[in-house]
C-alpha positions in Angstrom: 45.0 28.0 155.7 44.7 30.8 152.6 44.1 29.4 149.3 44.7 31.3 146.1 42.3 31.1 143.1 44.8 31.8 140.0 42.1 31.1 136.6 44.7 32.7 134.3 48.8 31.7 135.5 52.1 33.0 133.8 55.6 31.9 132.9 56.8 34.9 133.3 60.5 35.2 132.4 62.4 38.3 133.6 65.5 39.5 130.8 68.0 41.3 133.1 69.7 44.4 131.4 72.5 45.8 132.6 71.7 49.7 131.3 67.9 51.2 131.2 66.0 49.4 127.7 67.1 51.0 124.8 64.1 50.5 122.1 64.9 49.5 118.4 68.6 48.2 119.7 70.5 45.9 119.6 71.1 45.0 123.3 73.0 42.4 126.3 71.3 40.8 128.2 72.5 40.1 131.8 70.8 36.8 132.4 67.4 35.7 132.5 64.8 33.9 135.5 61.9 31.9 135.5 59.2 31.3 137.4 55.6 30.3 137.7 53.9 33.2 138.9 50.5 35.0 138.1 49.0 36.7 141.0 47.2 33.7 143.0 50.5 31.8 142.7 52.8 33.9 144.0 50.3 35.2 147.2 51.0 31.5 148.1 55.0 30.9 147.6 54.6 33.8 149.5 52.4 32.4 152.2 54.4 28.8 151.9 58.1 30.5 152.3 56.5 32.0 155.5 55.6 28.2 156.3 52.8 29.3 156.8 49.8 26.8 155.1 48.1 27.7 151.4 46.8 26.0 148.7 47.2 27.2 145.2 43.9 26.6 142.7 44.6 27.2 139.0 43.7 25.6 135.2 46.3 23.0 134.6 47.2 21.3 130.8 48.7 18.0 132.2 51.0 18.1 129.1 52.0 21.7 129.8 55.8 22.4 130.4 54.5 24.8 132.9 54.1 21.9 135.9 57.6 21.3 135.9 57.9 25.0 137.2 55.6 24.7 139.6 56.5 22.2 140.8 60.1 23.3 141.4 58.1 25.9 143.8 57.0 23.9 146.9 54.1 25.4 146.5 50.7 23.2 148.1 48.7 23.2 144.3 45.2 21.6 143.1 45.1 21.9 138.9 42.0 22.0 137.0 42.4 19.9 133.7 42.2 22.5 130.3 43.5 22.0 127.4 46.3 25.7 125.9 49.3 26.3 126.9 50.4 28.6 129.3 50.5 32.1 128.7 54.2 33.4 128.9 54.8 36.9 131.0 58.2 38.8 130.2 59.6 41.8 132.5 62.9 43.6 130.8 64.5 45.3 134.1 67.2 47.9 134.1 70.0 48.1 137.2 68.0 50.8 138.1 64.9 48.0 138.6 62.7 50.2 135.9 60.5 47.1 134.5 59.1 46.9 131.1 56.0 44.6 131.3 54.9 42.5 128.1 52.3 40.2 129.5 50.1 38.3 127.0 47.0 36.4 126.5 46.4 32.9 127.9 44.7 30.4 126.9 40.7 30.6 126.6 38.1 28.8 129.1 34.2 27.7 127.7 31.9 27.4 130.0 32.3 24.0 131.5 36.0 25.0 132.5 34.5 27.2 133.8 32.0 25.2 136.0 34.5 22.5 136.8 37.4 25.5 138.3 34.5 27.1 140.5 33.7 23.2 141.3 38.2 23.0 142.7 38.0 26.0 144.5 34.9 26.1 146.4 36.1 22.4 147.5 39.5 23.5 148.0 37.5 26.5 150.8 36.9 24.3 152.8 38.0 25.4 156.8 39.9 28.1 154.5 40.6 31.1 156.5 41.2 33.5 153.5 40.9 32.6 150.0 42.1 34.9 147.2 40.9 35.7 143.9 44.0 36.9 142.1 44.9 38.2 138.5 43.2 38.5 135.1 39.9 36.6 134.1 41.7 34.2 131.8 39.7 34.7 128.6 36.9 33.6 128.3 35.5 33.5 131.4 32.4 36.3 132.3 33.5 39.5 134.0 31.7 39.1 137.1 33.1 35.3 136.9 34.1 36.6 140.4 31.4 37.0 141.9 30.7 34.0 140.8 32.8 32.5 143.0 32.1 34.2 145.8 29.2 33.6 145.5 29.1 30.1 145.4 31.9 29.8 147.7 29.5 31.4 150.2 26.3 29.2 149.4 28.8 26.1 150.2 30.1 26.7 153.2 27.7 29.7 155.2 29.0 31.2 158.2 33.0 29.1 157.9 33.7 30.0 154.7 36.3 31.9 154.5 37.0 35.7 154.0 37.4 36.7 150.7 40.5 39.0 148.5 40.7 40.1 145.4 43.2 41.3 144.0 41.7 42.3 140.4 41.6 45.2 137.9 38.9 46.8 136.1 35.5 45.3 134.5 36.7 42.4 136.9 37.9 45.0 140.1 34.4 46.6 139.5 32.2 43.9 139.0 33.3 42.1 142.6 33.3 45.3 144.0 29.6 46.2 142.8 27.9 43.1 143.6 30.6 40.6 145.6 31.1 42.6 148.8 33.9 41.1 149.2 36.3 41.8 153.0 39.8 42.8 151.0 40.8 44.6 147.5 44.0 45.3 147.3 44.4 48.1 144.1 47.5 50.2 143.6 46.5 54.0 144.0 45.2 54.2 139.5 43.6 51.4 140.1 41.5 52.8 143.0 41.4 56.0 141.3 39.5 53.7 137.9 37.7 51.8 139.7 35.6 55.0 141.8 35.5 57.2 138.5 37.1 60.2 140.0 40.9 61.1 139.9 42.9 62.1 143.2 43.3 65.3 144.6 45.8 67.0 143.3 46.0 68.9 146.3 46.2 66.7 149.0 49.4 64.5 149.7 48.6 61.1 147.5 48.2 58.8 150.7 45.5 61.6 151.7 44.0 61.9 148.5 44.0 57.5 148.9 42.0 57.5 152.2 39.6 59.8 150.4 37.9 57.6 147.3 38.7 54.2 149.1 36.2 55.9 151.8 33.8 55.4 148.8 33.8 52.4 148.9 35.1 51.1 153.0 32.5 50.4 154.6 29.5 50.2 152.0 30.8 48.3 148.9 34.6 46.2 151.1 35.5 45.3 154.2 39.3 46.7 153.8 41.0 48.7 151.1 44.6 48.2 151.6 46.4 50.5 148.0 49.8 50.2 147.7 51.8 52.8 146.7 54.6 51.3 144.7 57.6 53.5 146.5 56.0 56.0 148.6 54.1 53.0 150.5 50.6 52.0 151.3 47.5 52.4 152.4 45.1 51.1 155.0 41.3 51.9 155.0 38.9 49.8 157.4 36.0 50.9 158.7 37.6 52.2 161.9 40.3 54.3 160.3 42.9 54.4 158.2 46.9 54.3 158.2 49.5 55.1 155.5 52.8 52.9 155.6 56.2 54.4 154.5 58.7 51.8 153.3 61.9 51.2 155.1 65.1 51.2 152.6 64.8 50.0 149.1 67.8 49.2 146.5 64.6 48.1 143.9 65.5 45.4 141.7 62.1 43.5 140.0 58.7 45.4 141.2 56.7 42.1 139.0 55.5 40.6 142.1 55.5 43.1 144.5 51.5 44.0 145.3 51.1 40.2 145.2 53.5 39.8 147.8 52.6 42.8 150.4 49.0 41.0 150.3 50.2 38.6 151.6 52.2 39.8 154.1 49.0 41.3 154.8 46.9 37.7 155.3 50.5 36.1 157.2 49.6 39.2 160.1 46.2 39.3 159.9 45.6 35.3 160.0 47.6 36.0 163.3 45.4 38.5 164.9 47.1 41.8 164.4 46.0 45.6 164.9 46.0 47.3 162.0 49.1 48.9 162.3 51.4 46.0 162.2 49.0 43.9 159.0 50.2 47.1 157.4 53.6 46.9 158.0 54.4 43.4 157.5 52.1 43.7 154.5 54.9 46.7 152.8 57.7 44.2 154.6 56.8 42.0 152.8 56.3 44.7 149.8 60.0 45.5 149.4 61.0 42.8 150.3 59.4 41.3 147.3 60.5 44.5 144.9 65.1 43.9 146.2 64.4 40.4 144.4 65.6 39.3 140.5 62.2 38.3 138.8 59.4 36.9 140.7 61.3 35.2 143.1 59.0 35.5 146.9 59.7 36.6 149.6 61.0 34.2 152.9 61.1 36.3 156.0 64.7 36.8 155.9 64.4 39.2 153.4 62.2 41.3 155.5 64.3 44.4 155.9 64.7 45.5 159.7 64.0 48.9 159.1 62.1 51.5 160.0 58.8 50.9 158.5 56.6 55.2 159.5 53.1 54.1 159.8 51.1 56.6 160.9 47.5 57.6 161.2 45.4 59.4 158.5 42.7 62.2 158.8 39.4 60.8 159.1 36.6 61.7 156.6 33.3 60.8 158.5 34.6 56.8 159.1 31.6 54.4 159.8 31.7 51.1 161.2 30.0 47.2 160.7 28.6 46.2 157.6 31.3 43.6 157.3 34.4 41.5 158.9 37.4 43.3 158.9 
């Protein structure tokens, strides 16, 4: 079972254009689609589409029309009553796959709301293999909210607690890395650079530069880092090594949710006991498949490219072992 938490879900509206976005001009759209989104929900949708057990935990006002869009996904959910409509995120995608996003703020949380959501996550995590904490924190939640969730889950379930994957950015990610000891983080290259406070070495190839700064975190503070690089694939860094994978040829239609699909693909492979290289390949295949689909449509196994995903071992800068579970 892969459980996900989304504190700030969204109704994702994707508008498709035939030409590049022209700011200040009037343009006709080819179409629009709406998806129940939010990073944790996106991960759960991919896992469910692969016919694997999952449960998405999220706050929801029972009167919110978002409930209908969420139910239509078919993803098992555990909702916590919360006043306020789910936010809407708007994505404009042109024919070349270039996307422009407008993310609106969500409904604010009180301390009581936060406590209720934490309790729901703890209950849902019983016997789960992974707990995915994903997305921005809803307004009103403290910057270390994910840390408090991790502590509550581990205190409740002890040695049988699920492993923790975190996909967020900025201060929330920094707080998790500083105090949460997560089993996996999934930043992109820019988020990783911000997290470590170190720019990417321009004299190195991007994958090598990413692996070098990720090694500052793995395994001392984080067990594994899966760093997505968009069209350049992804880098996986563990205590035992670092690998770079290159995606298959992909016609990009929308990059929204591609990183979430990469995380889901990695976890789907990890839960079968796959080797690091195969986990990385699976993550890249799922991310590329998501980018080839409109909106935040989750890829199914049938959407995965059969093209090659070359994976190479990167040079290792003093890797060490121990400290976390891989």
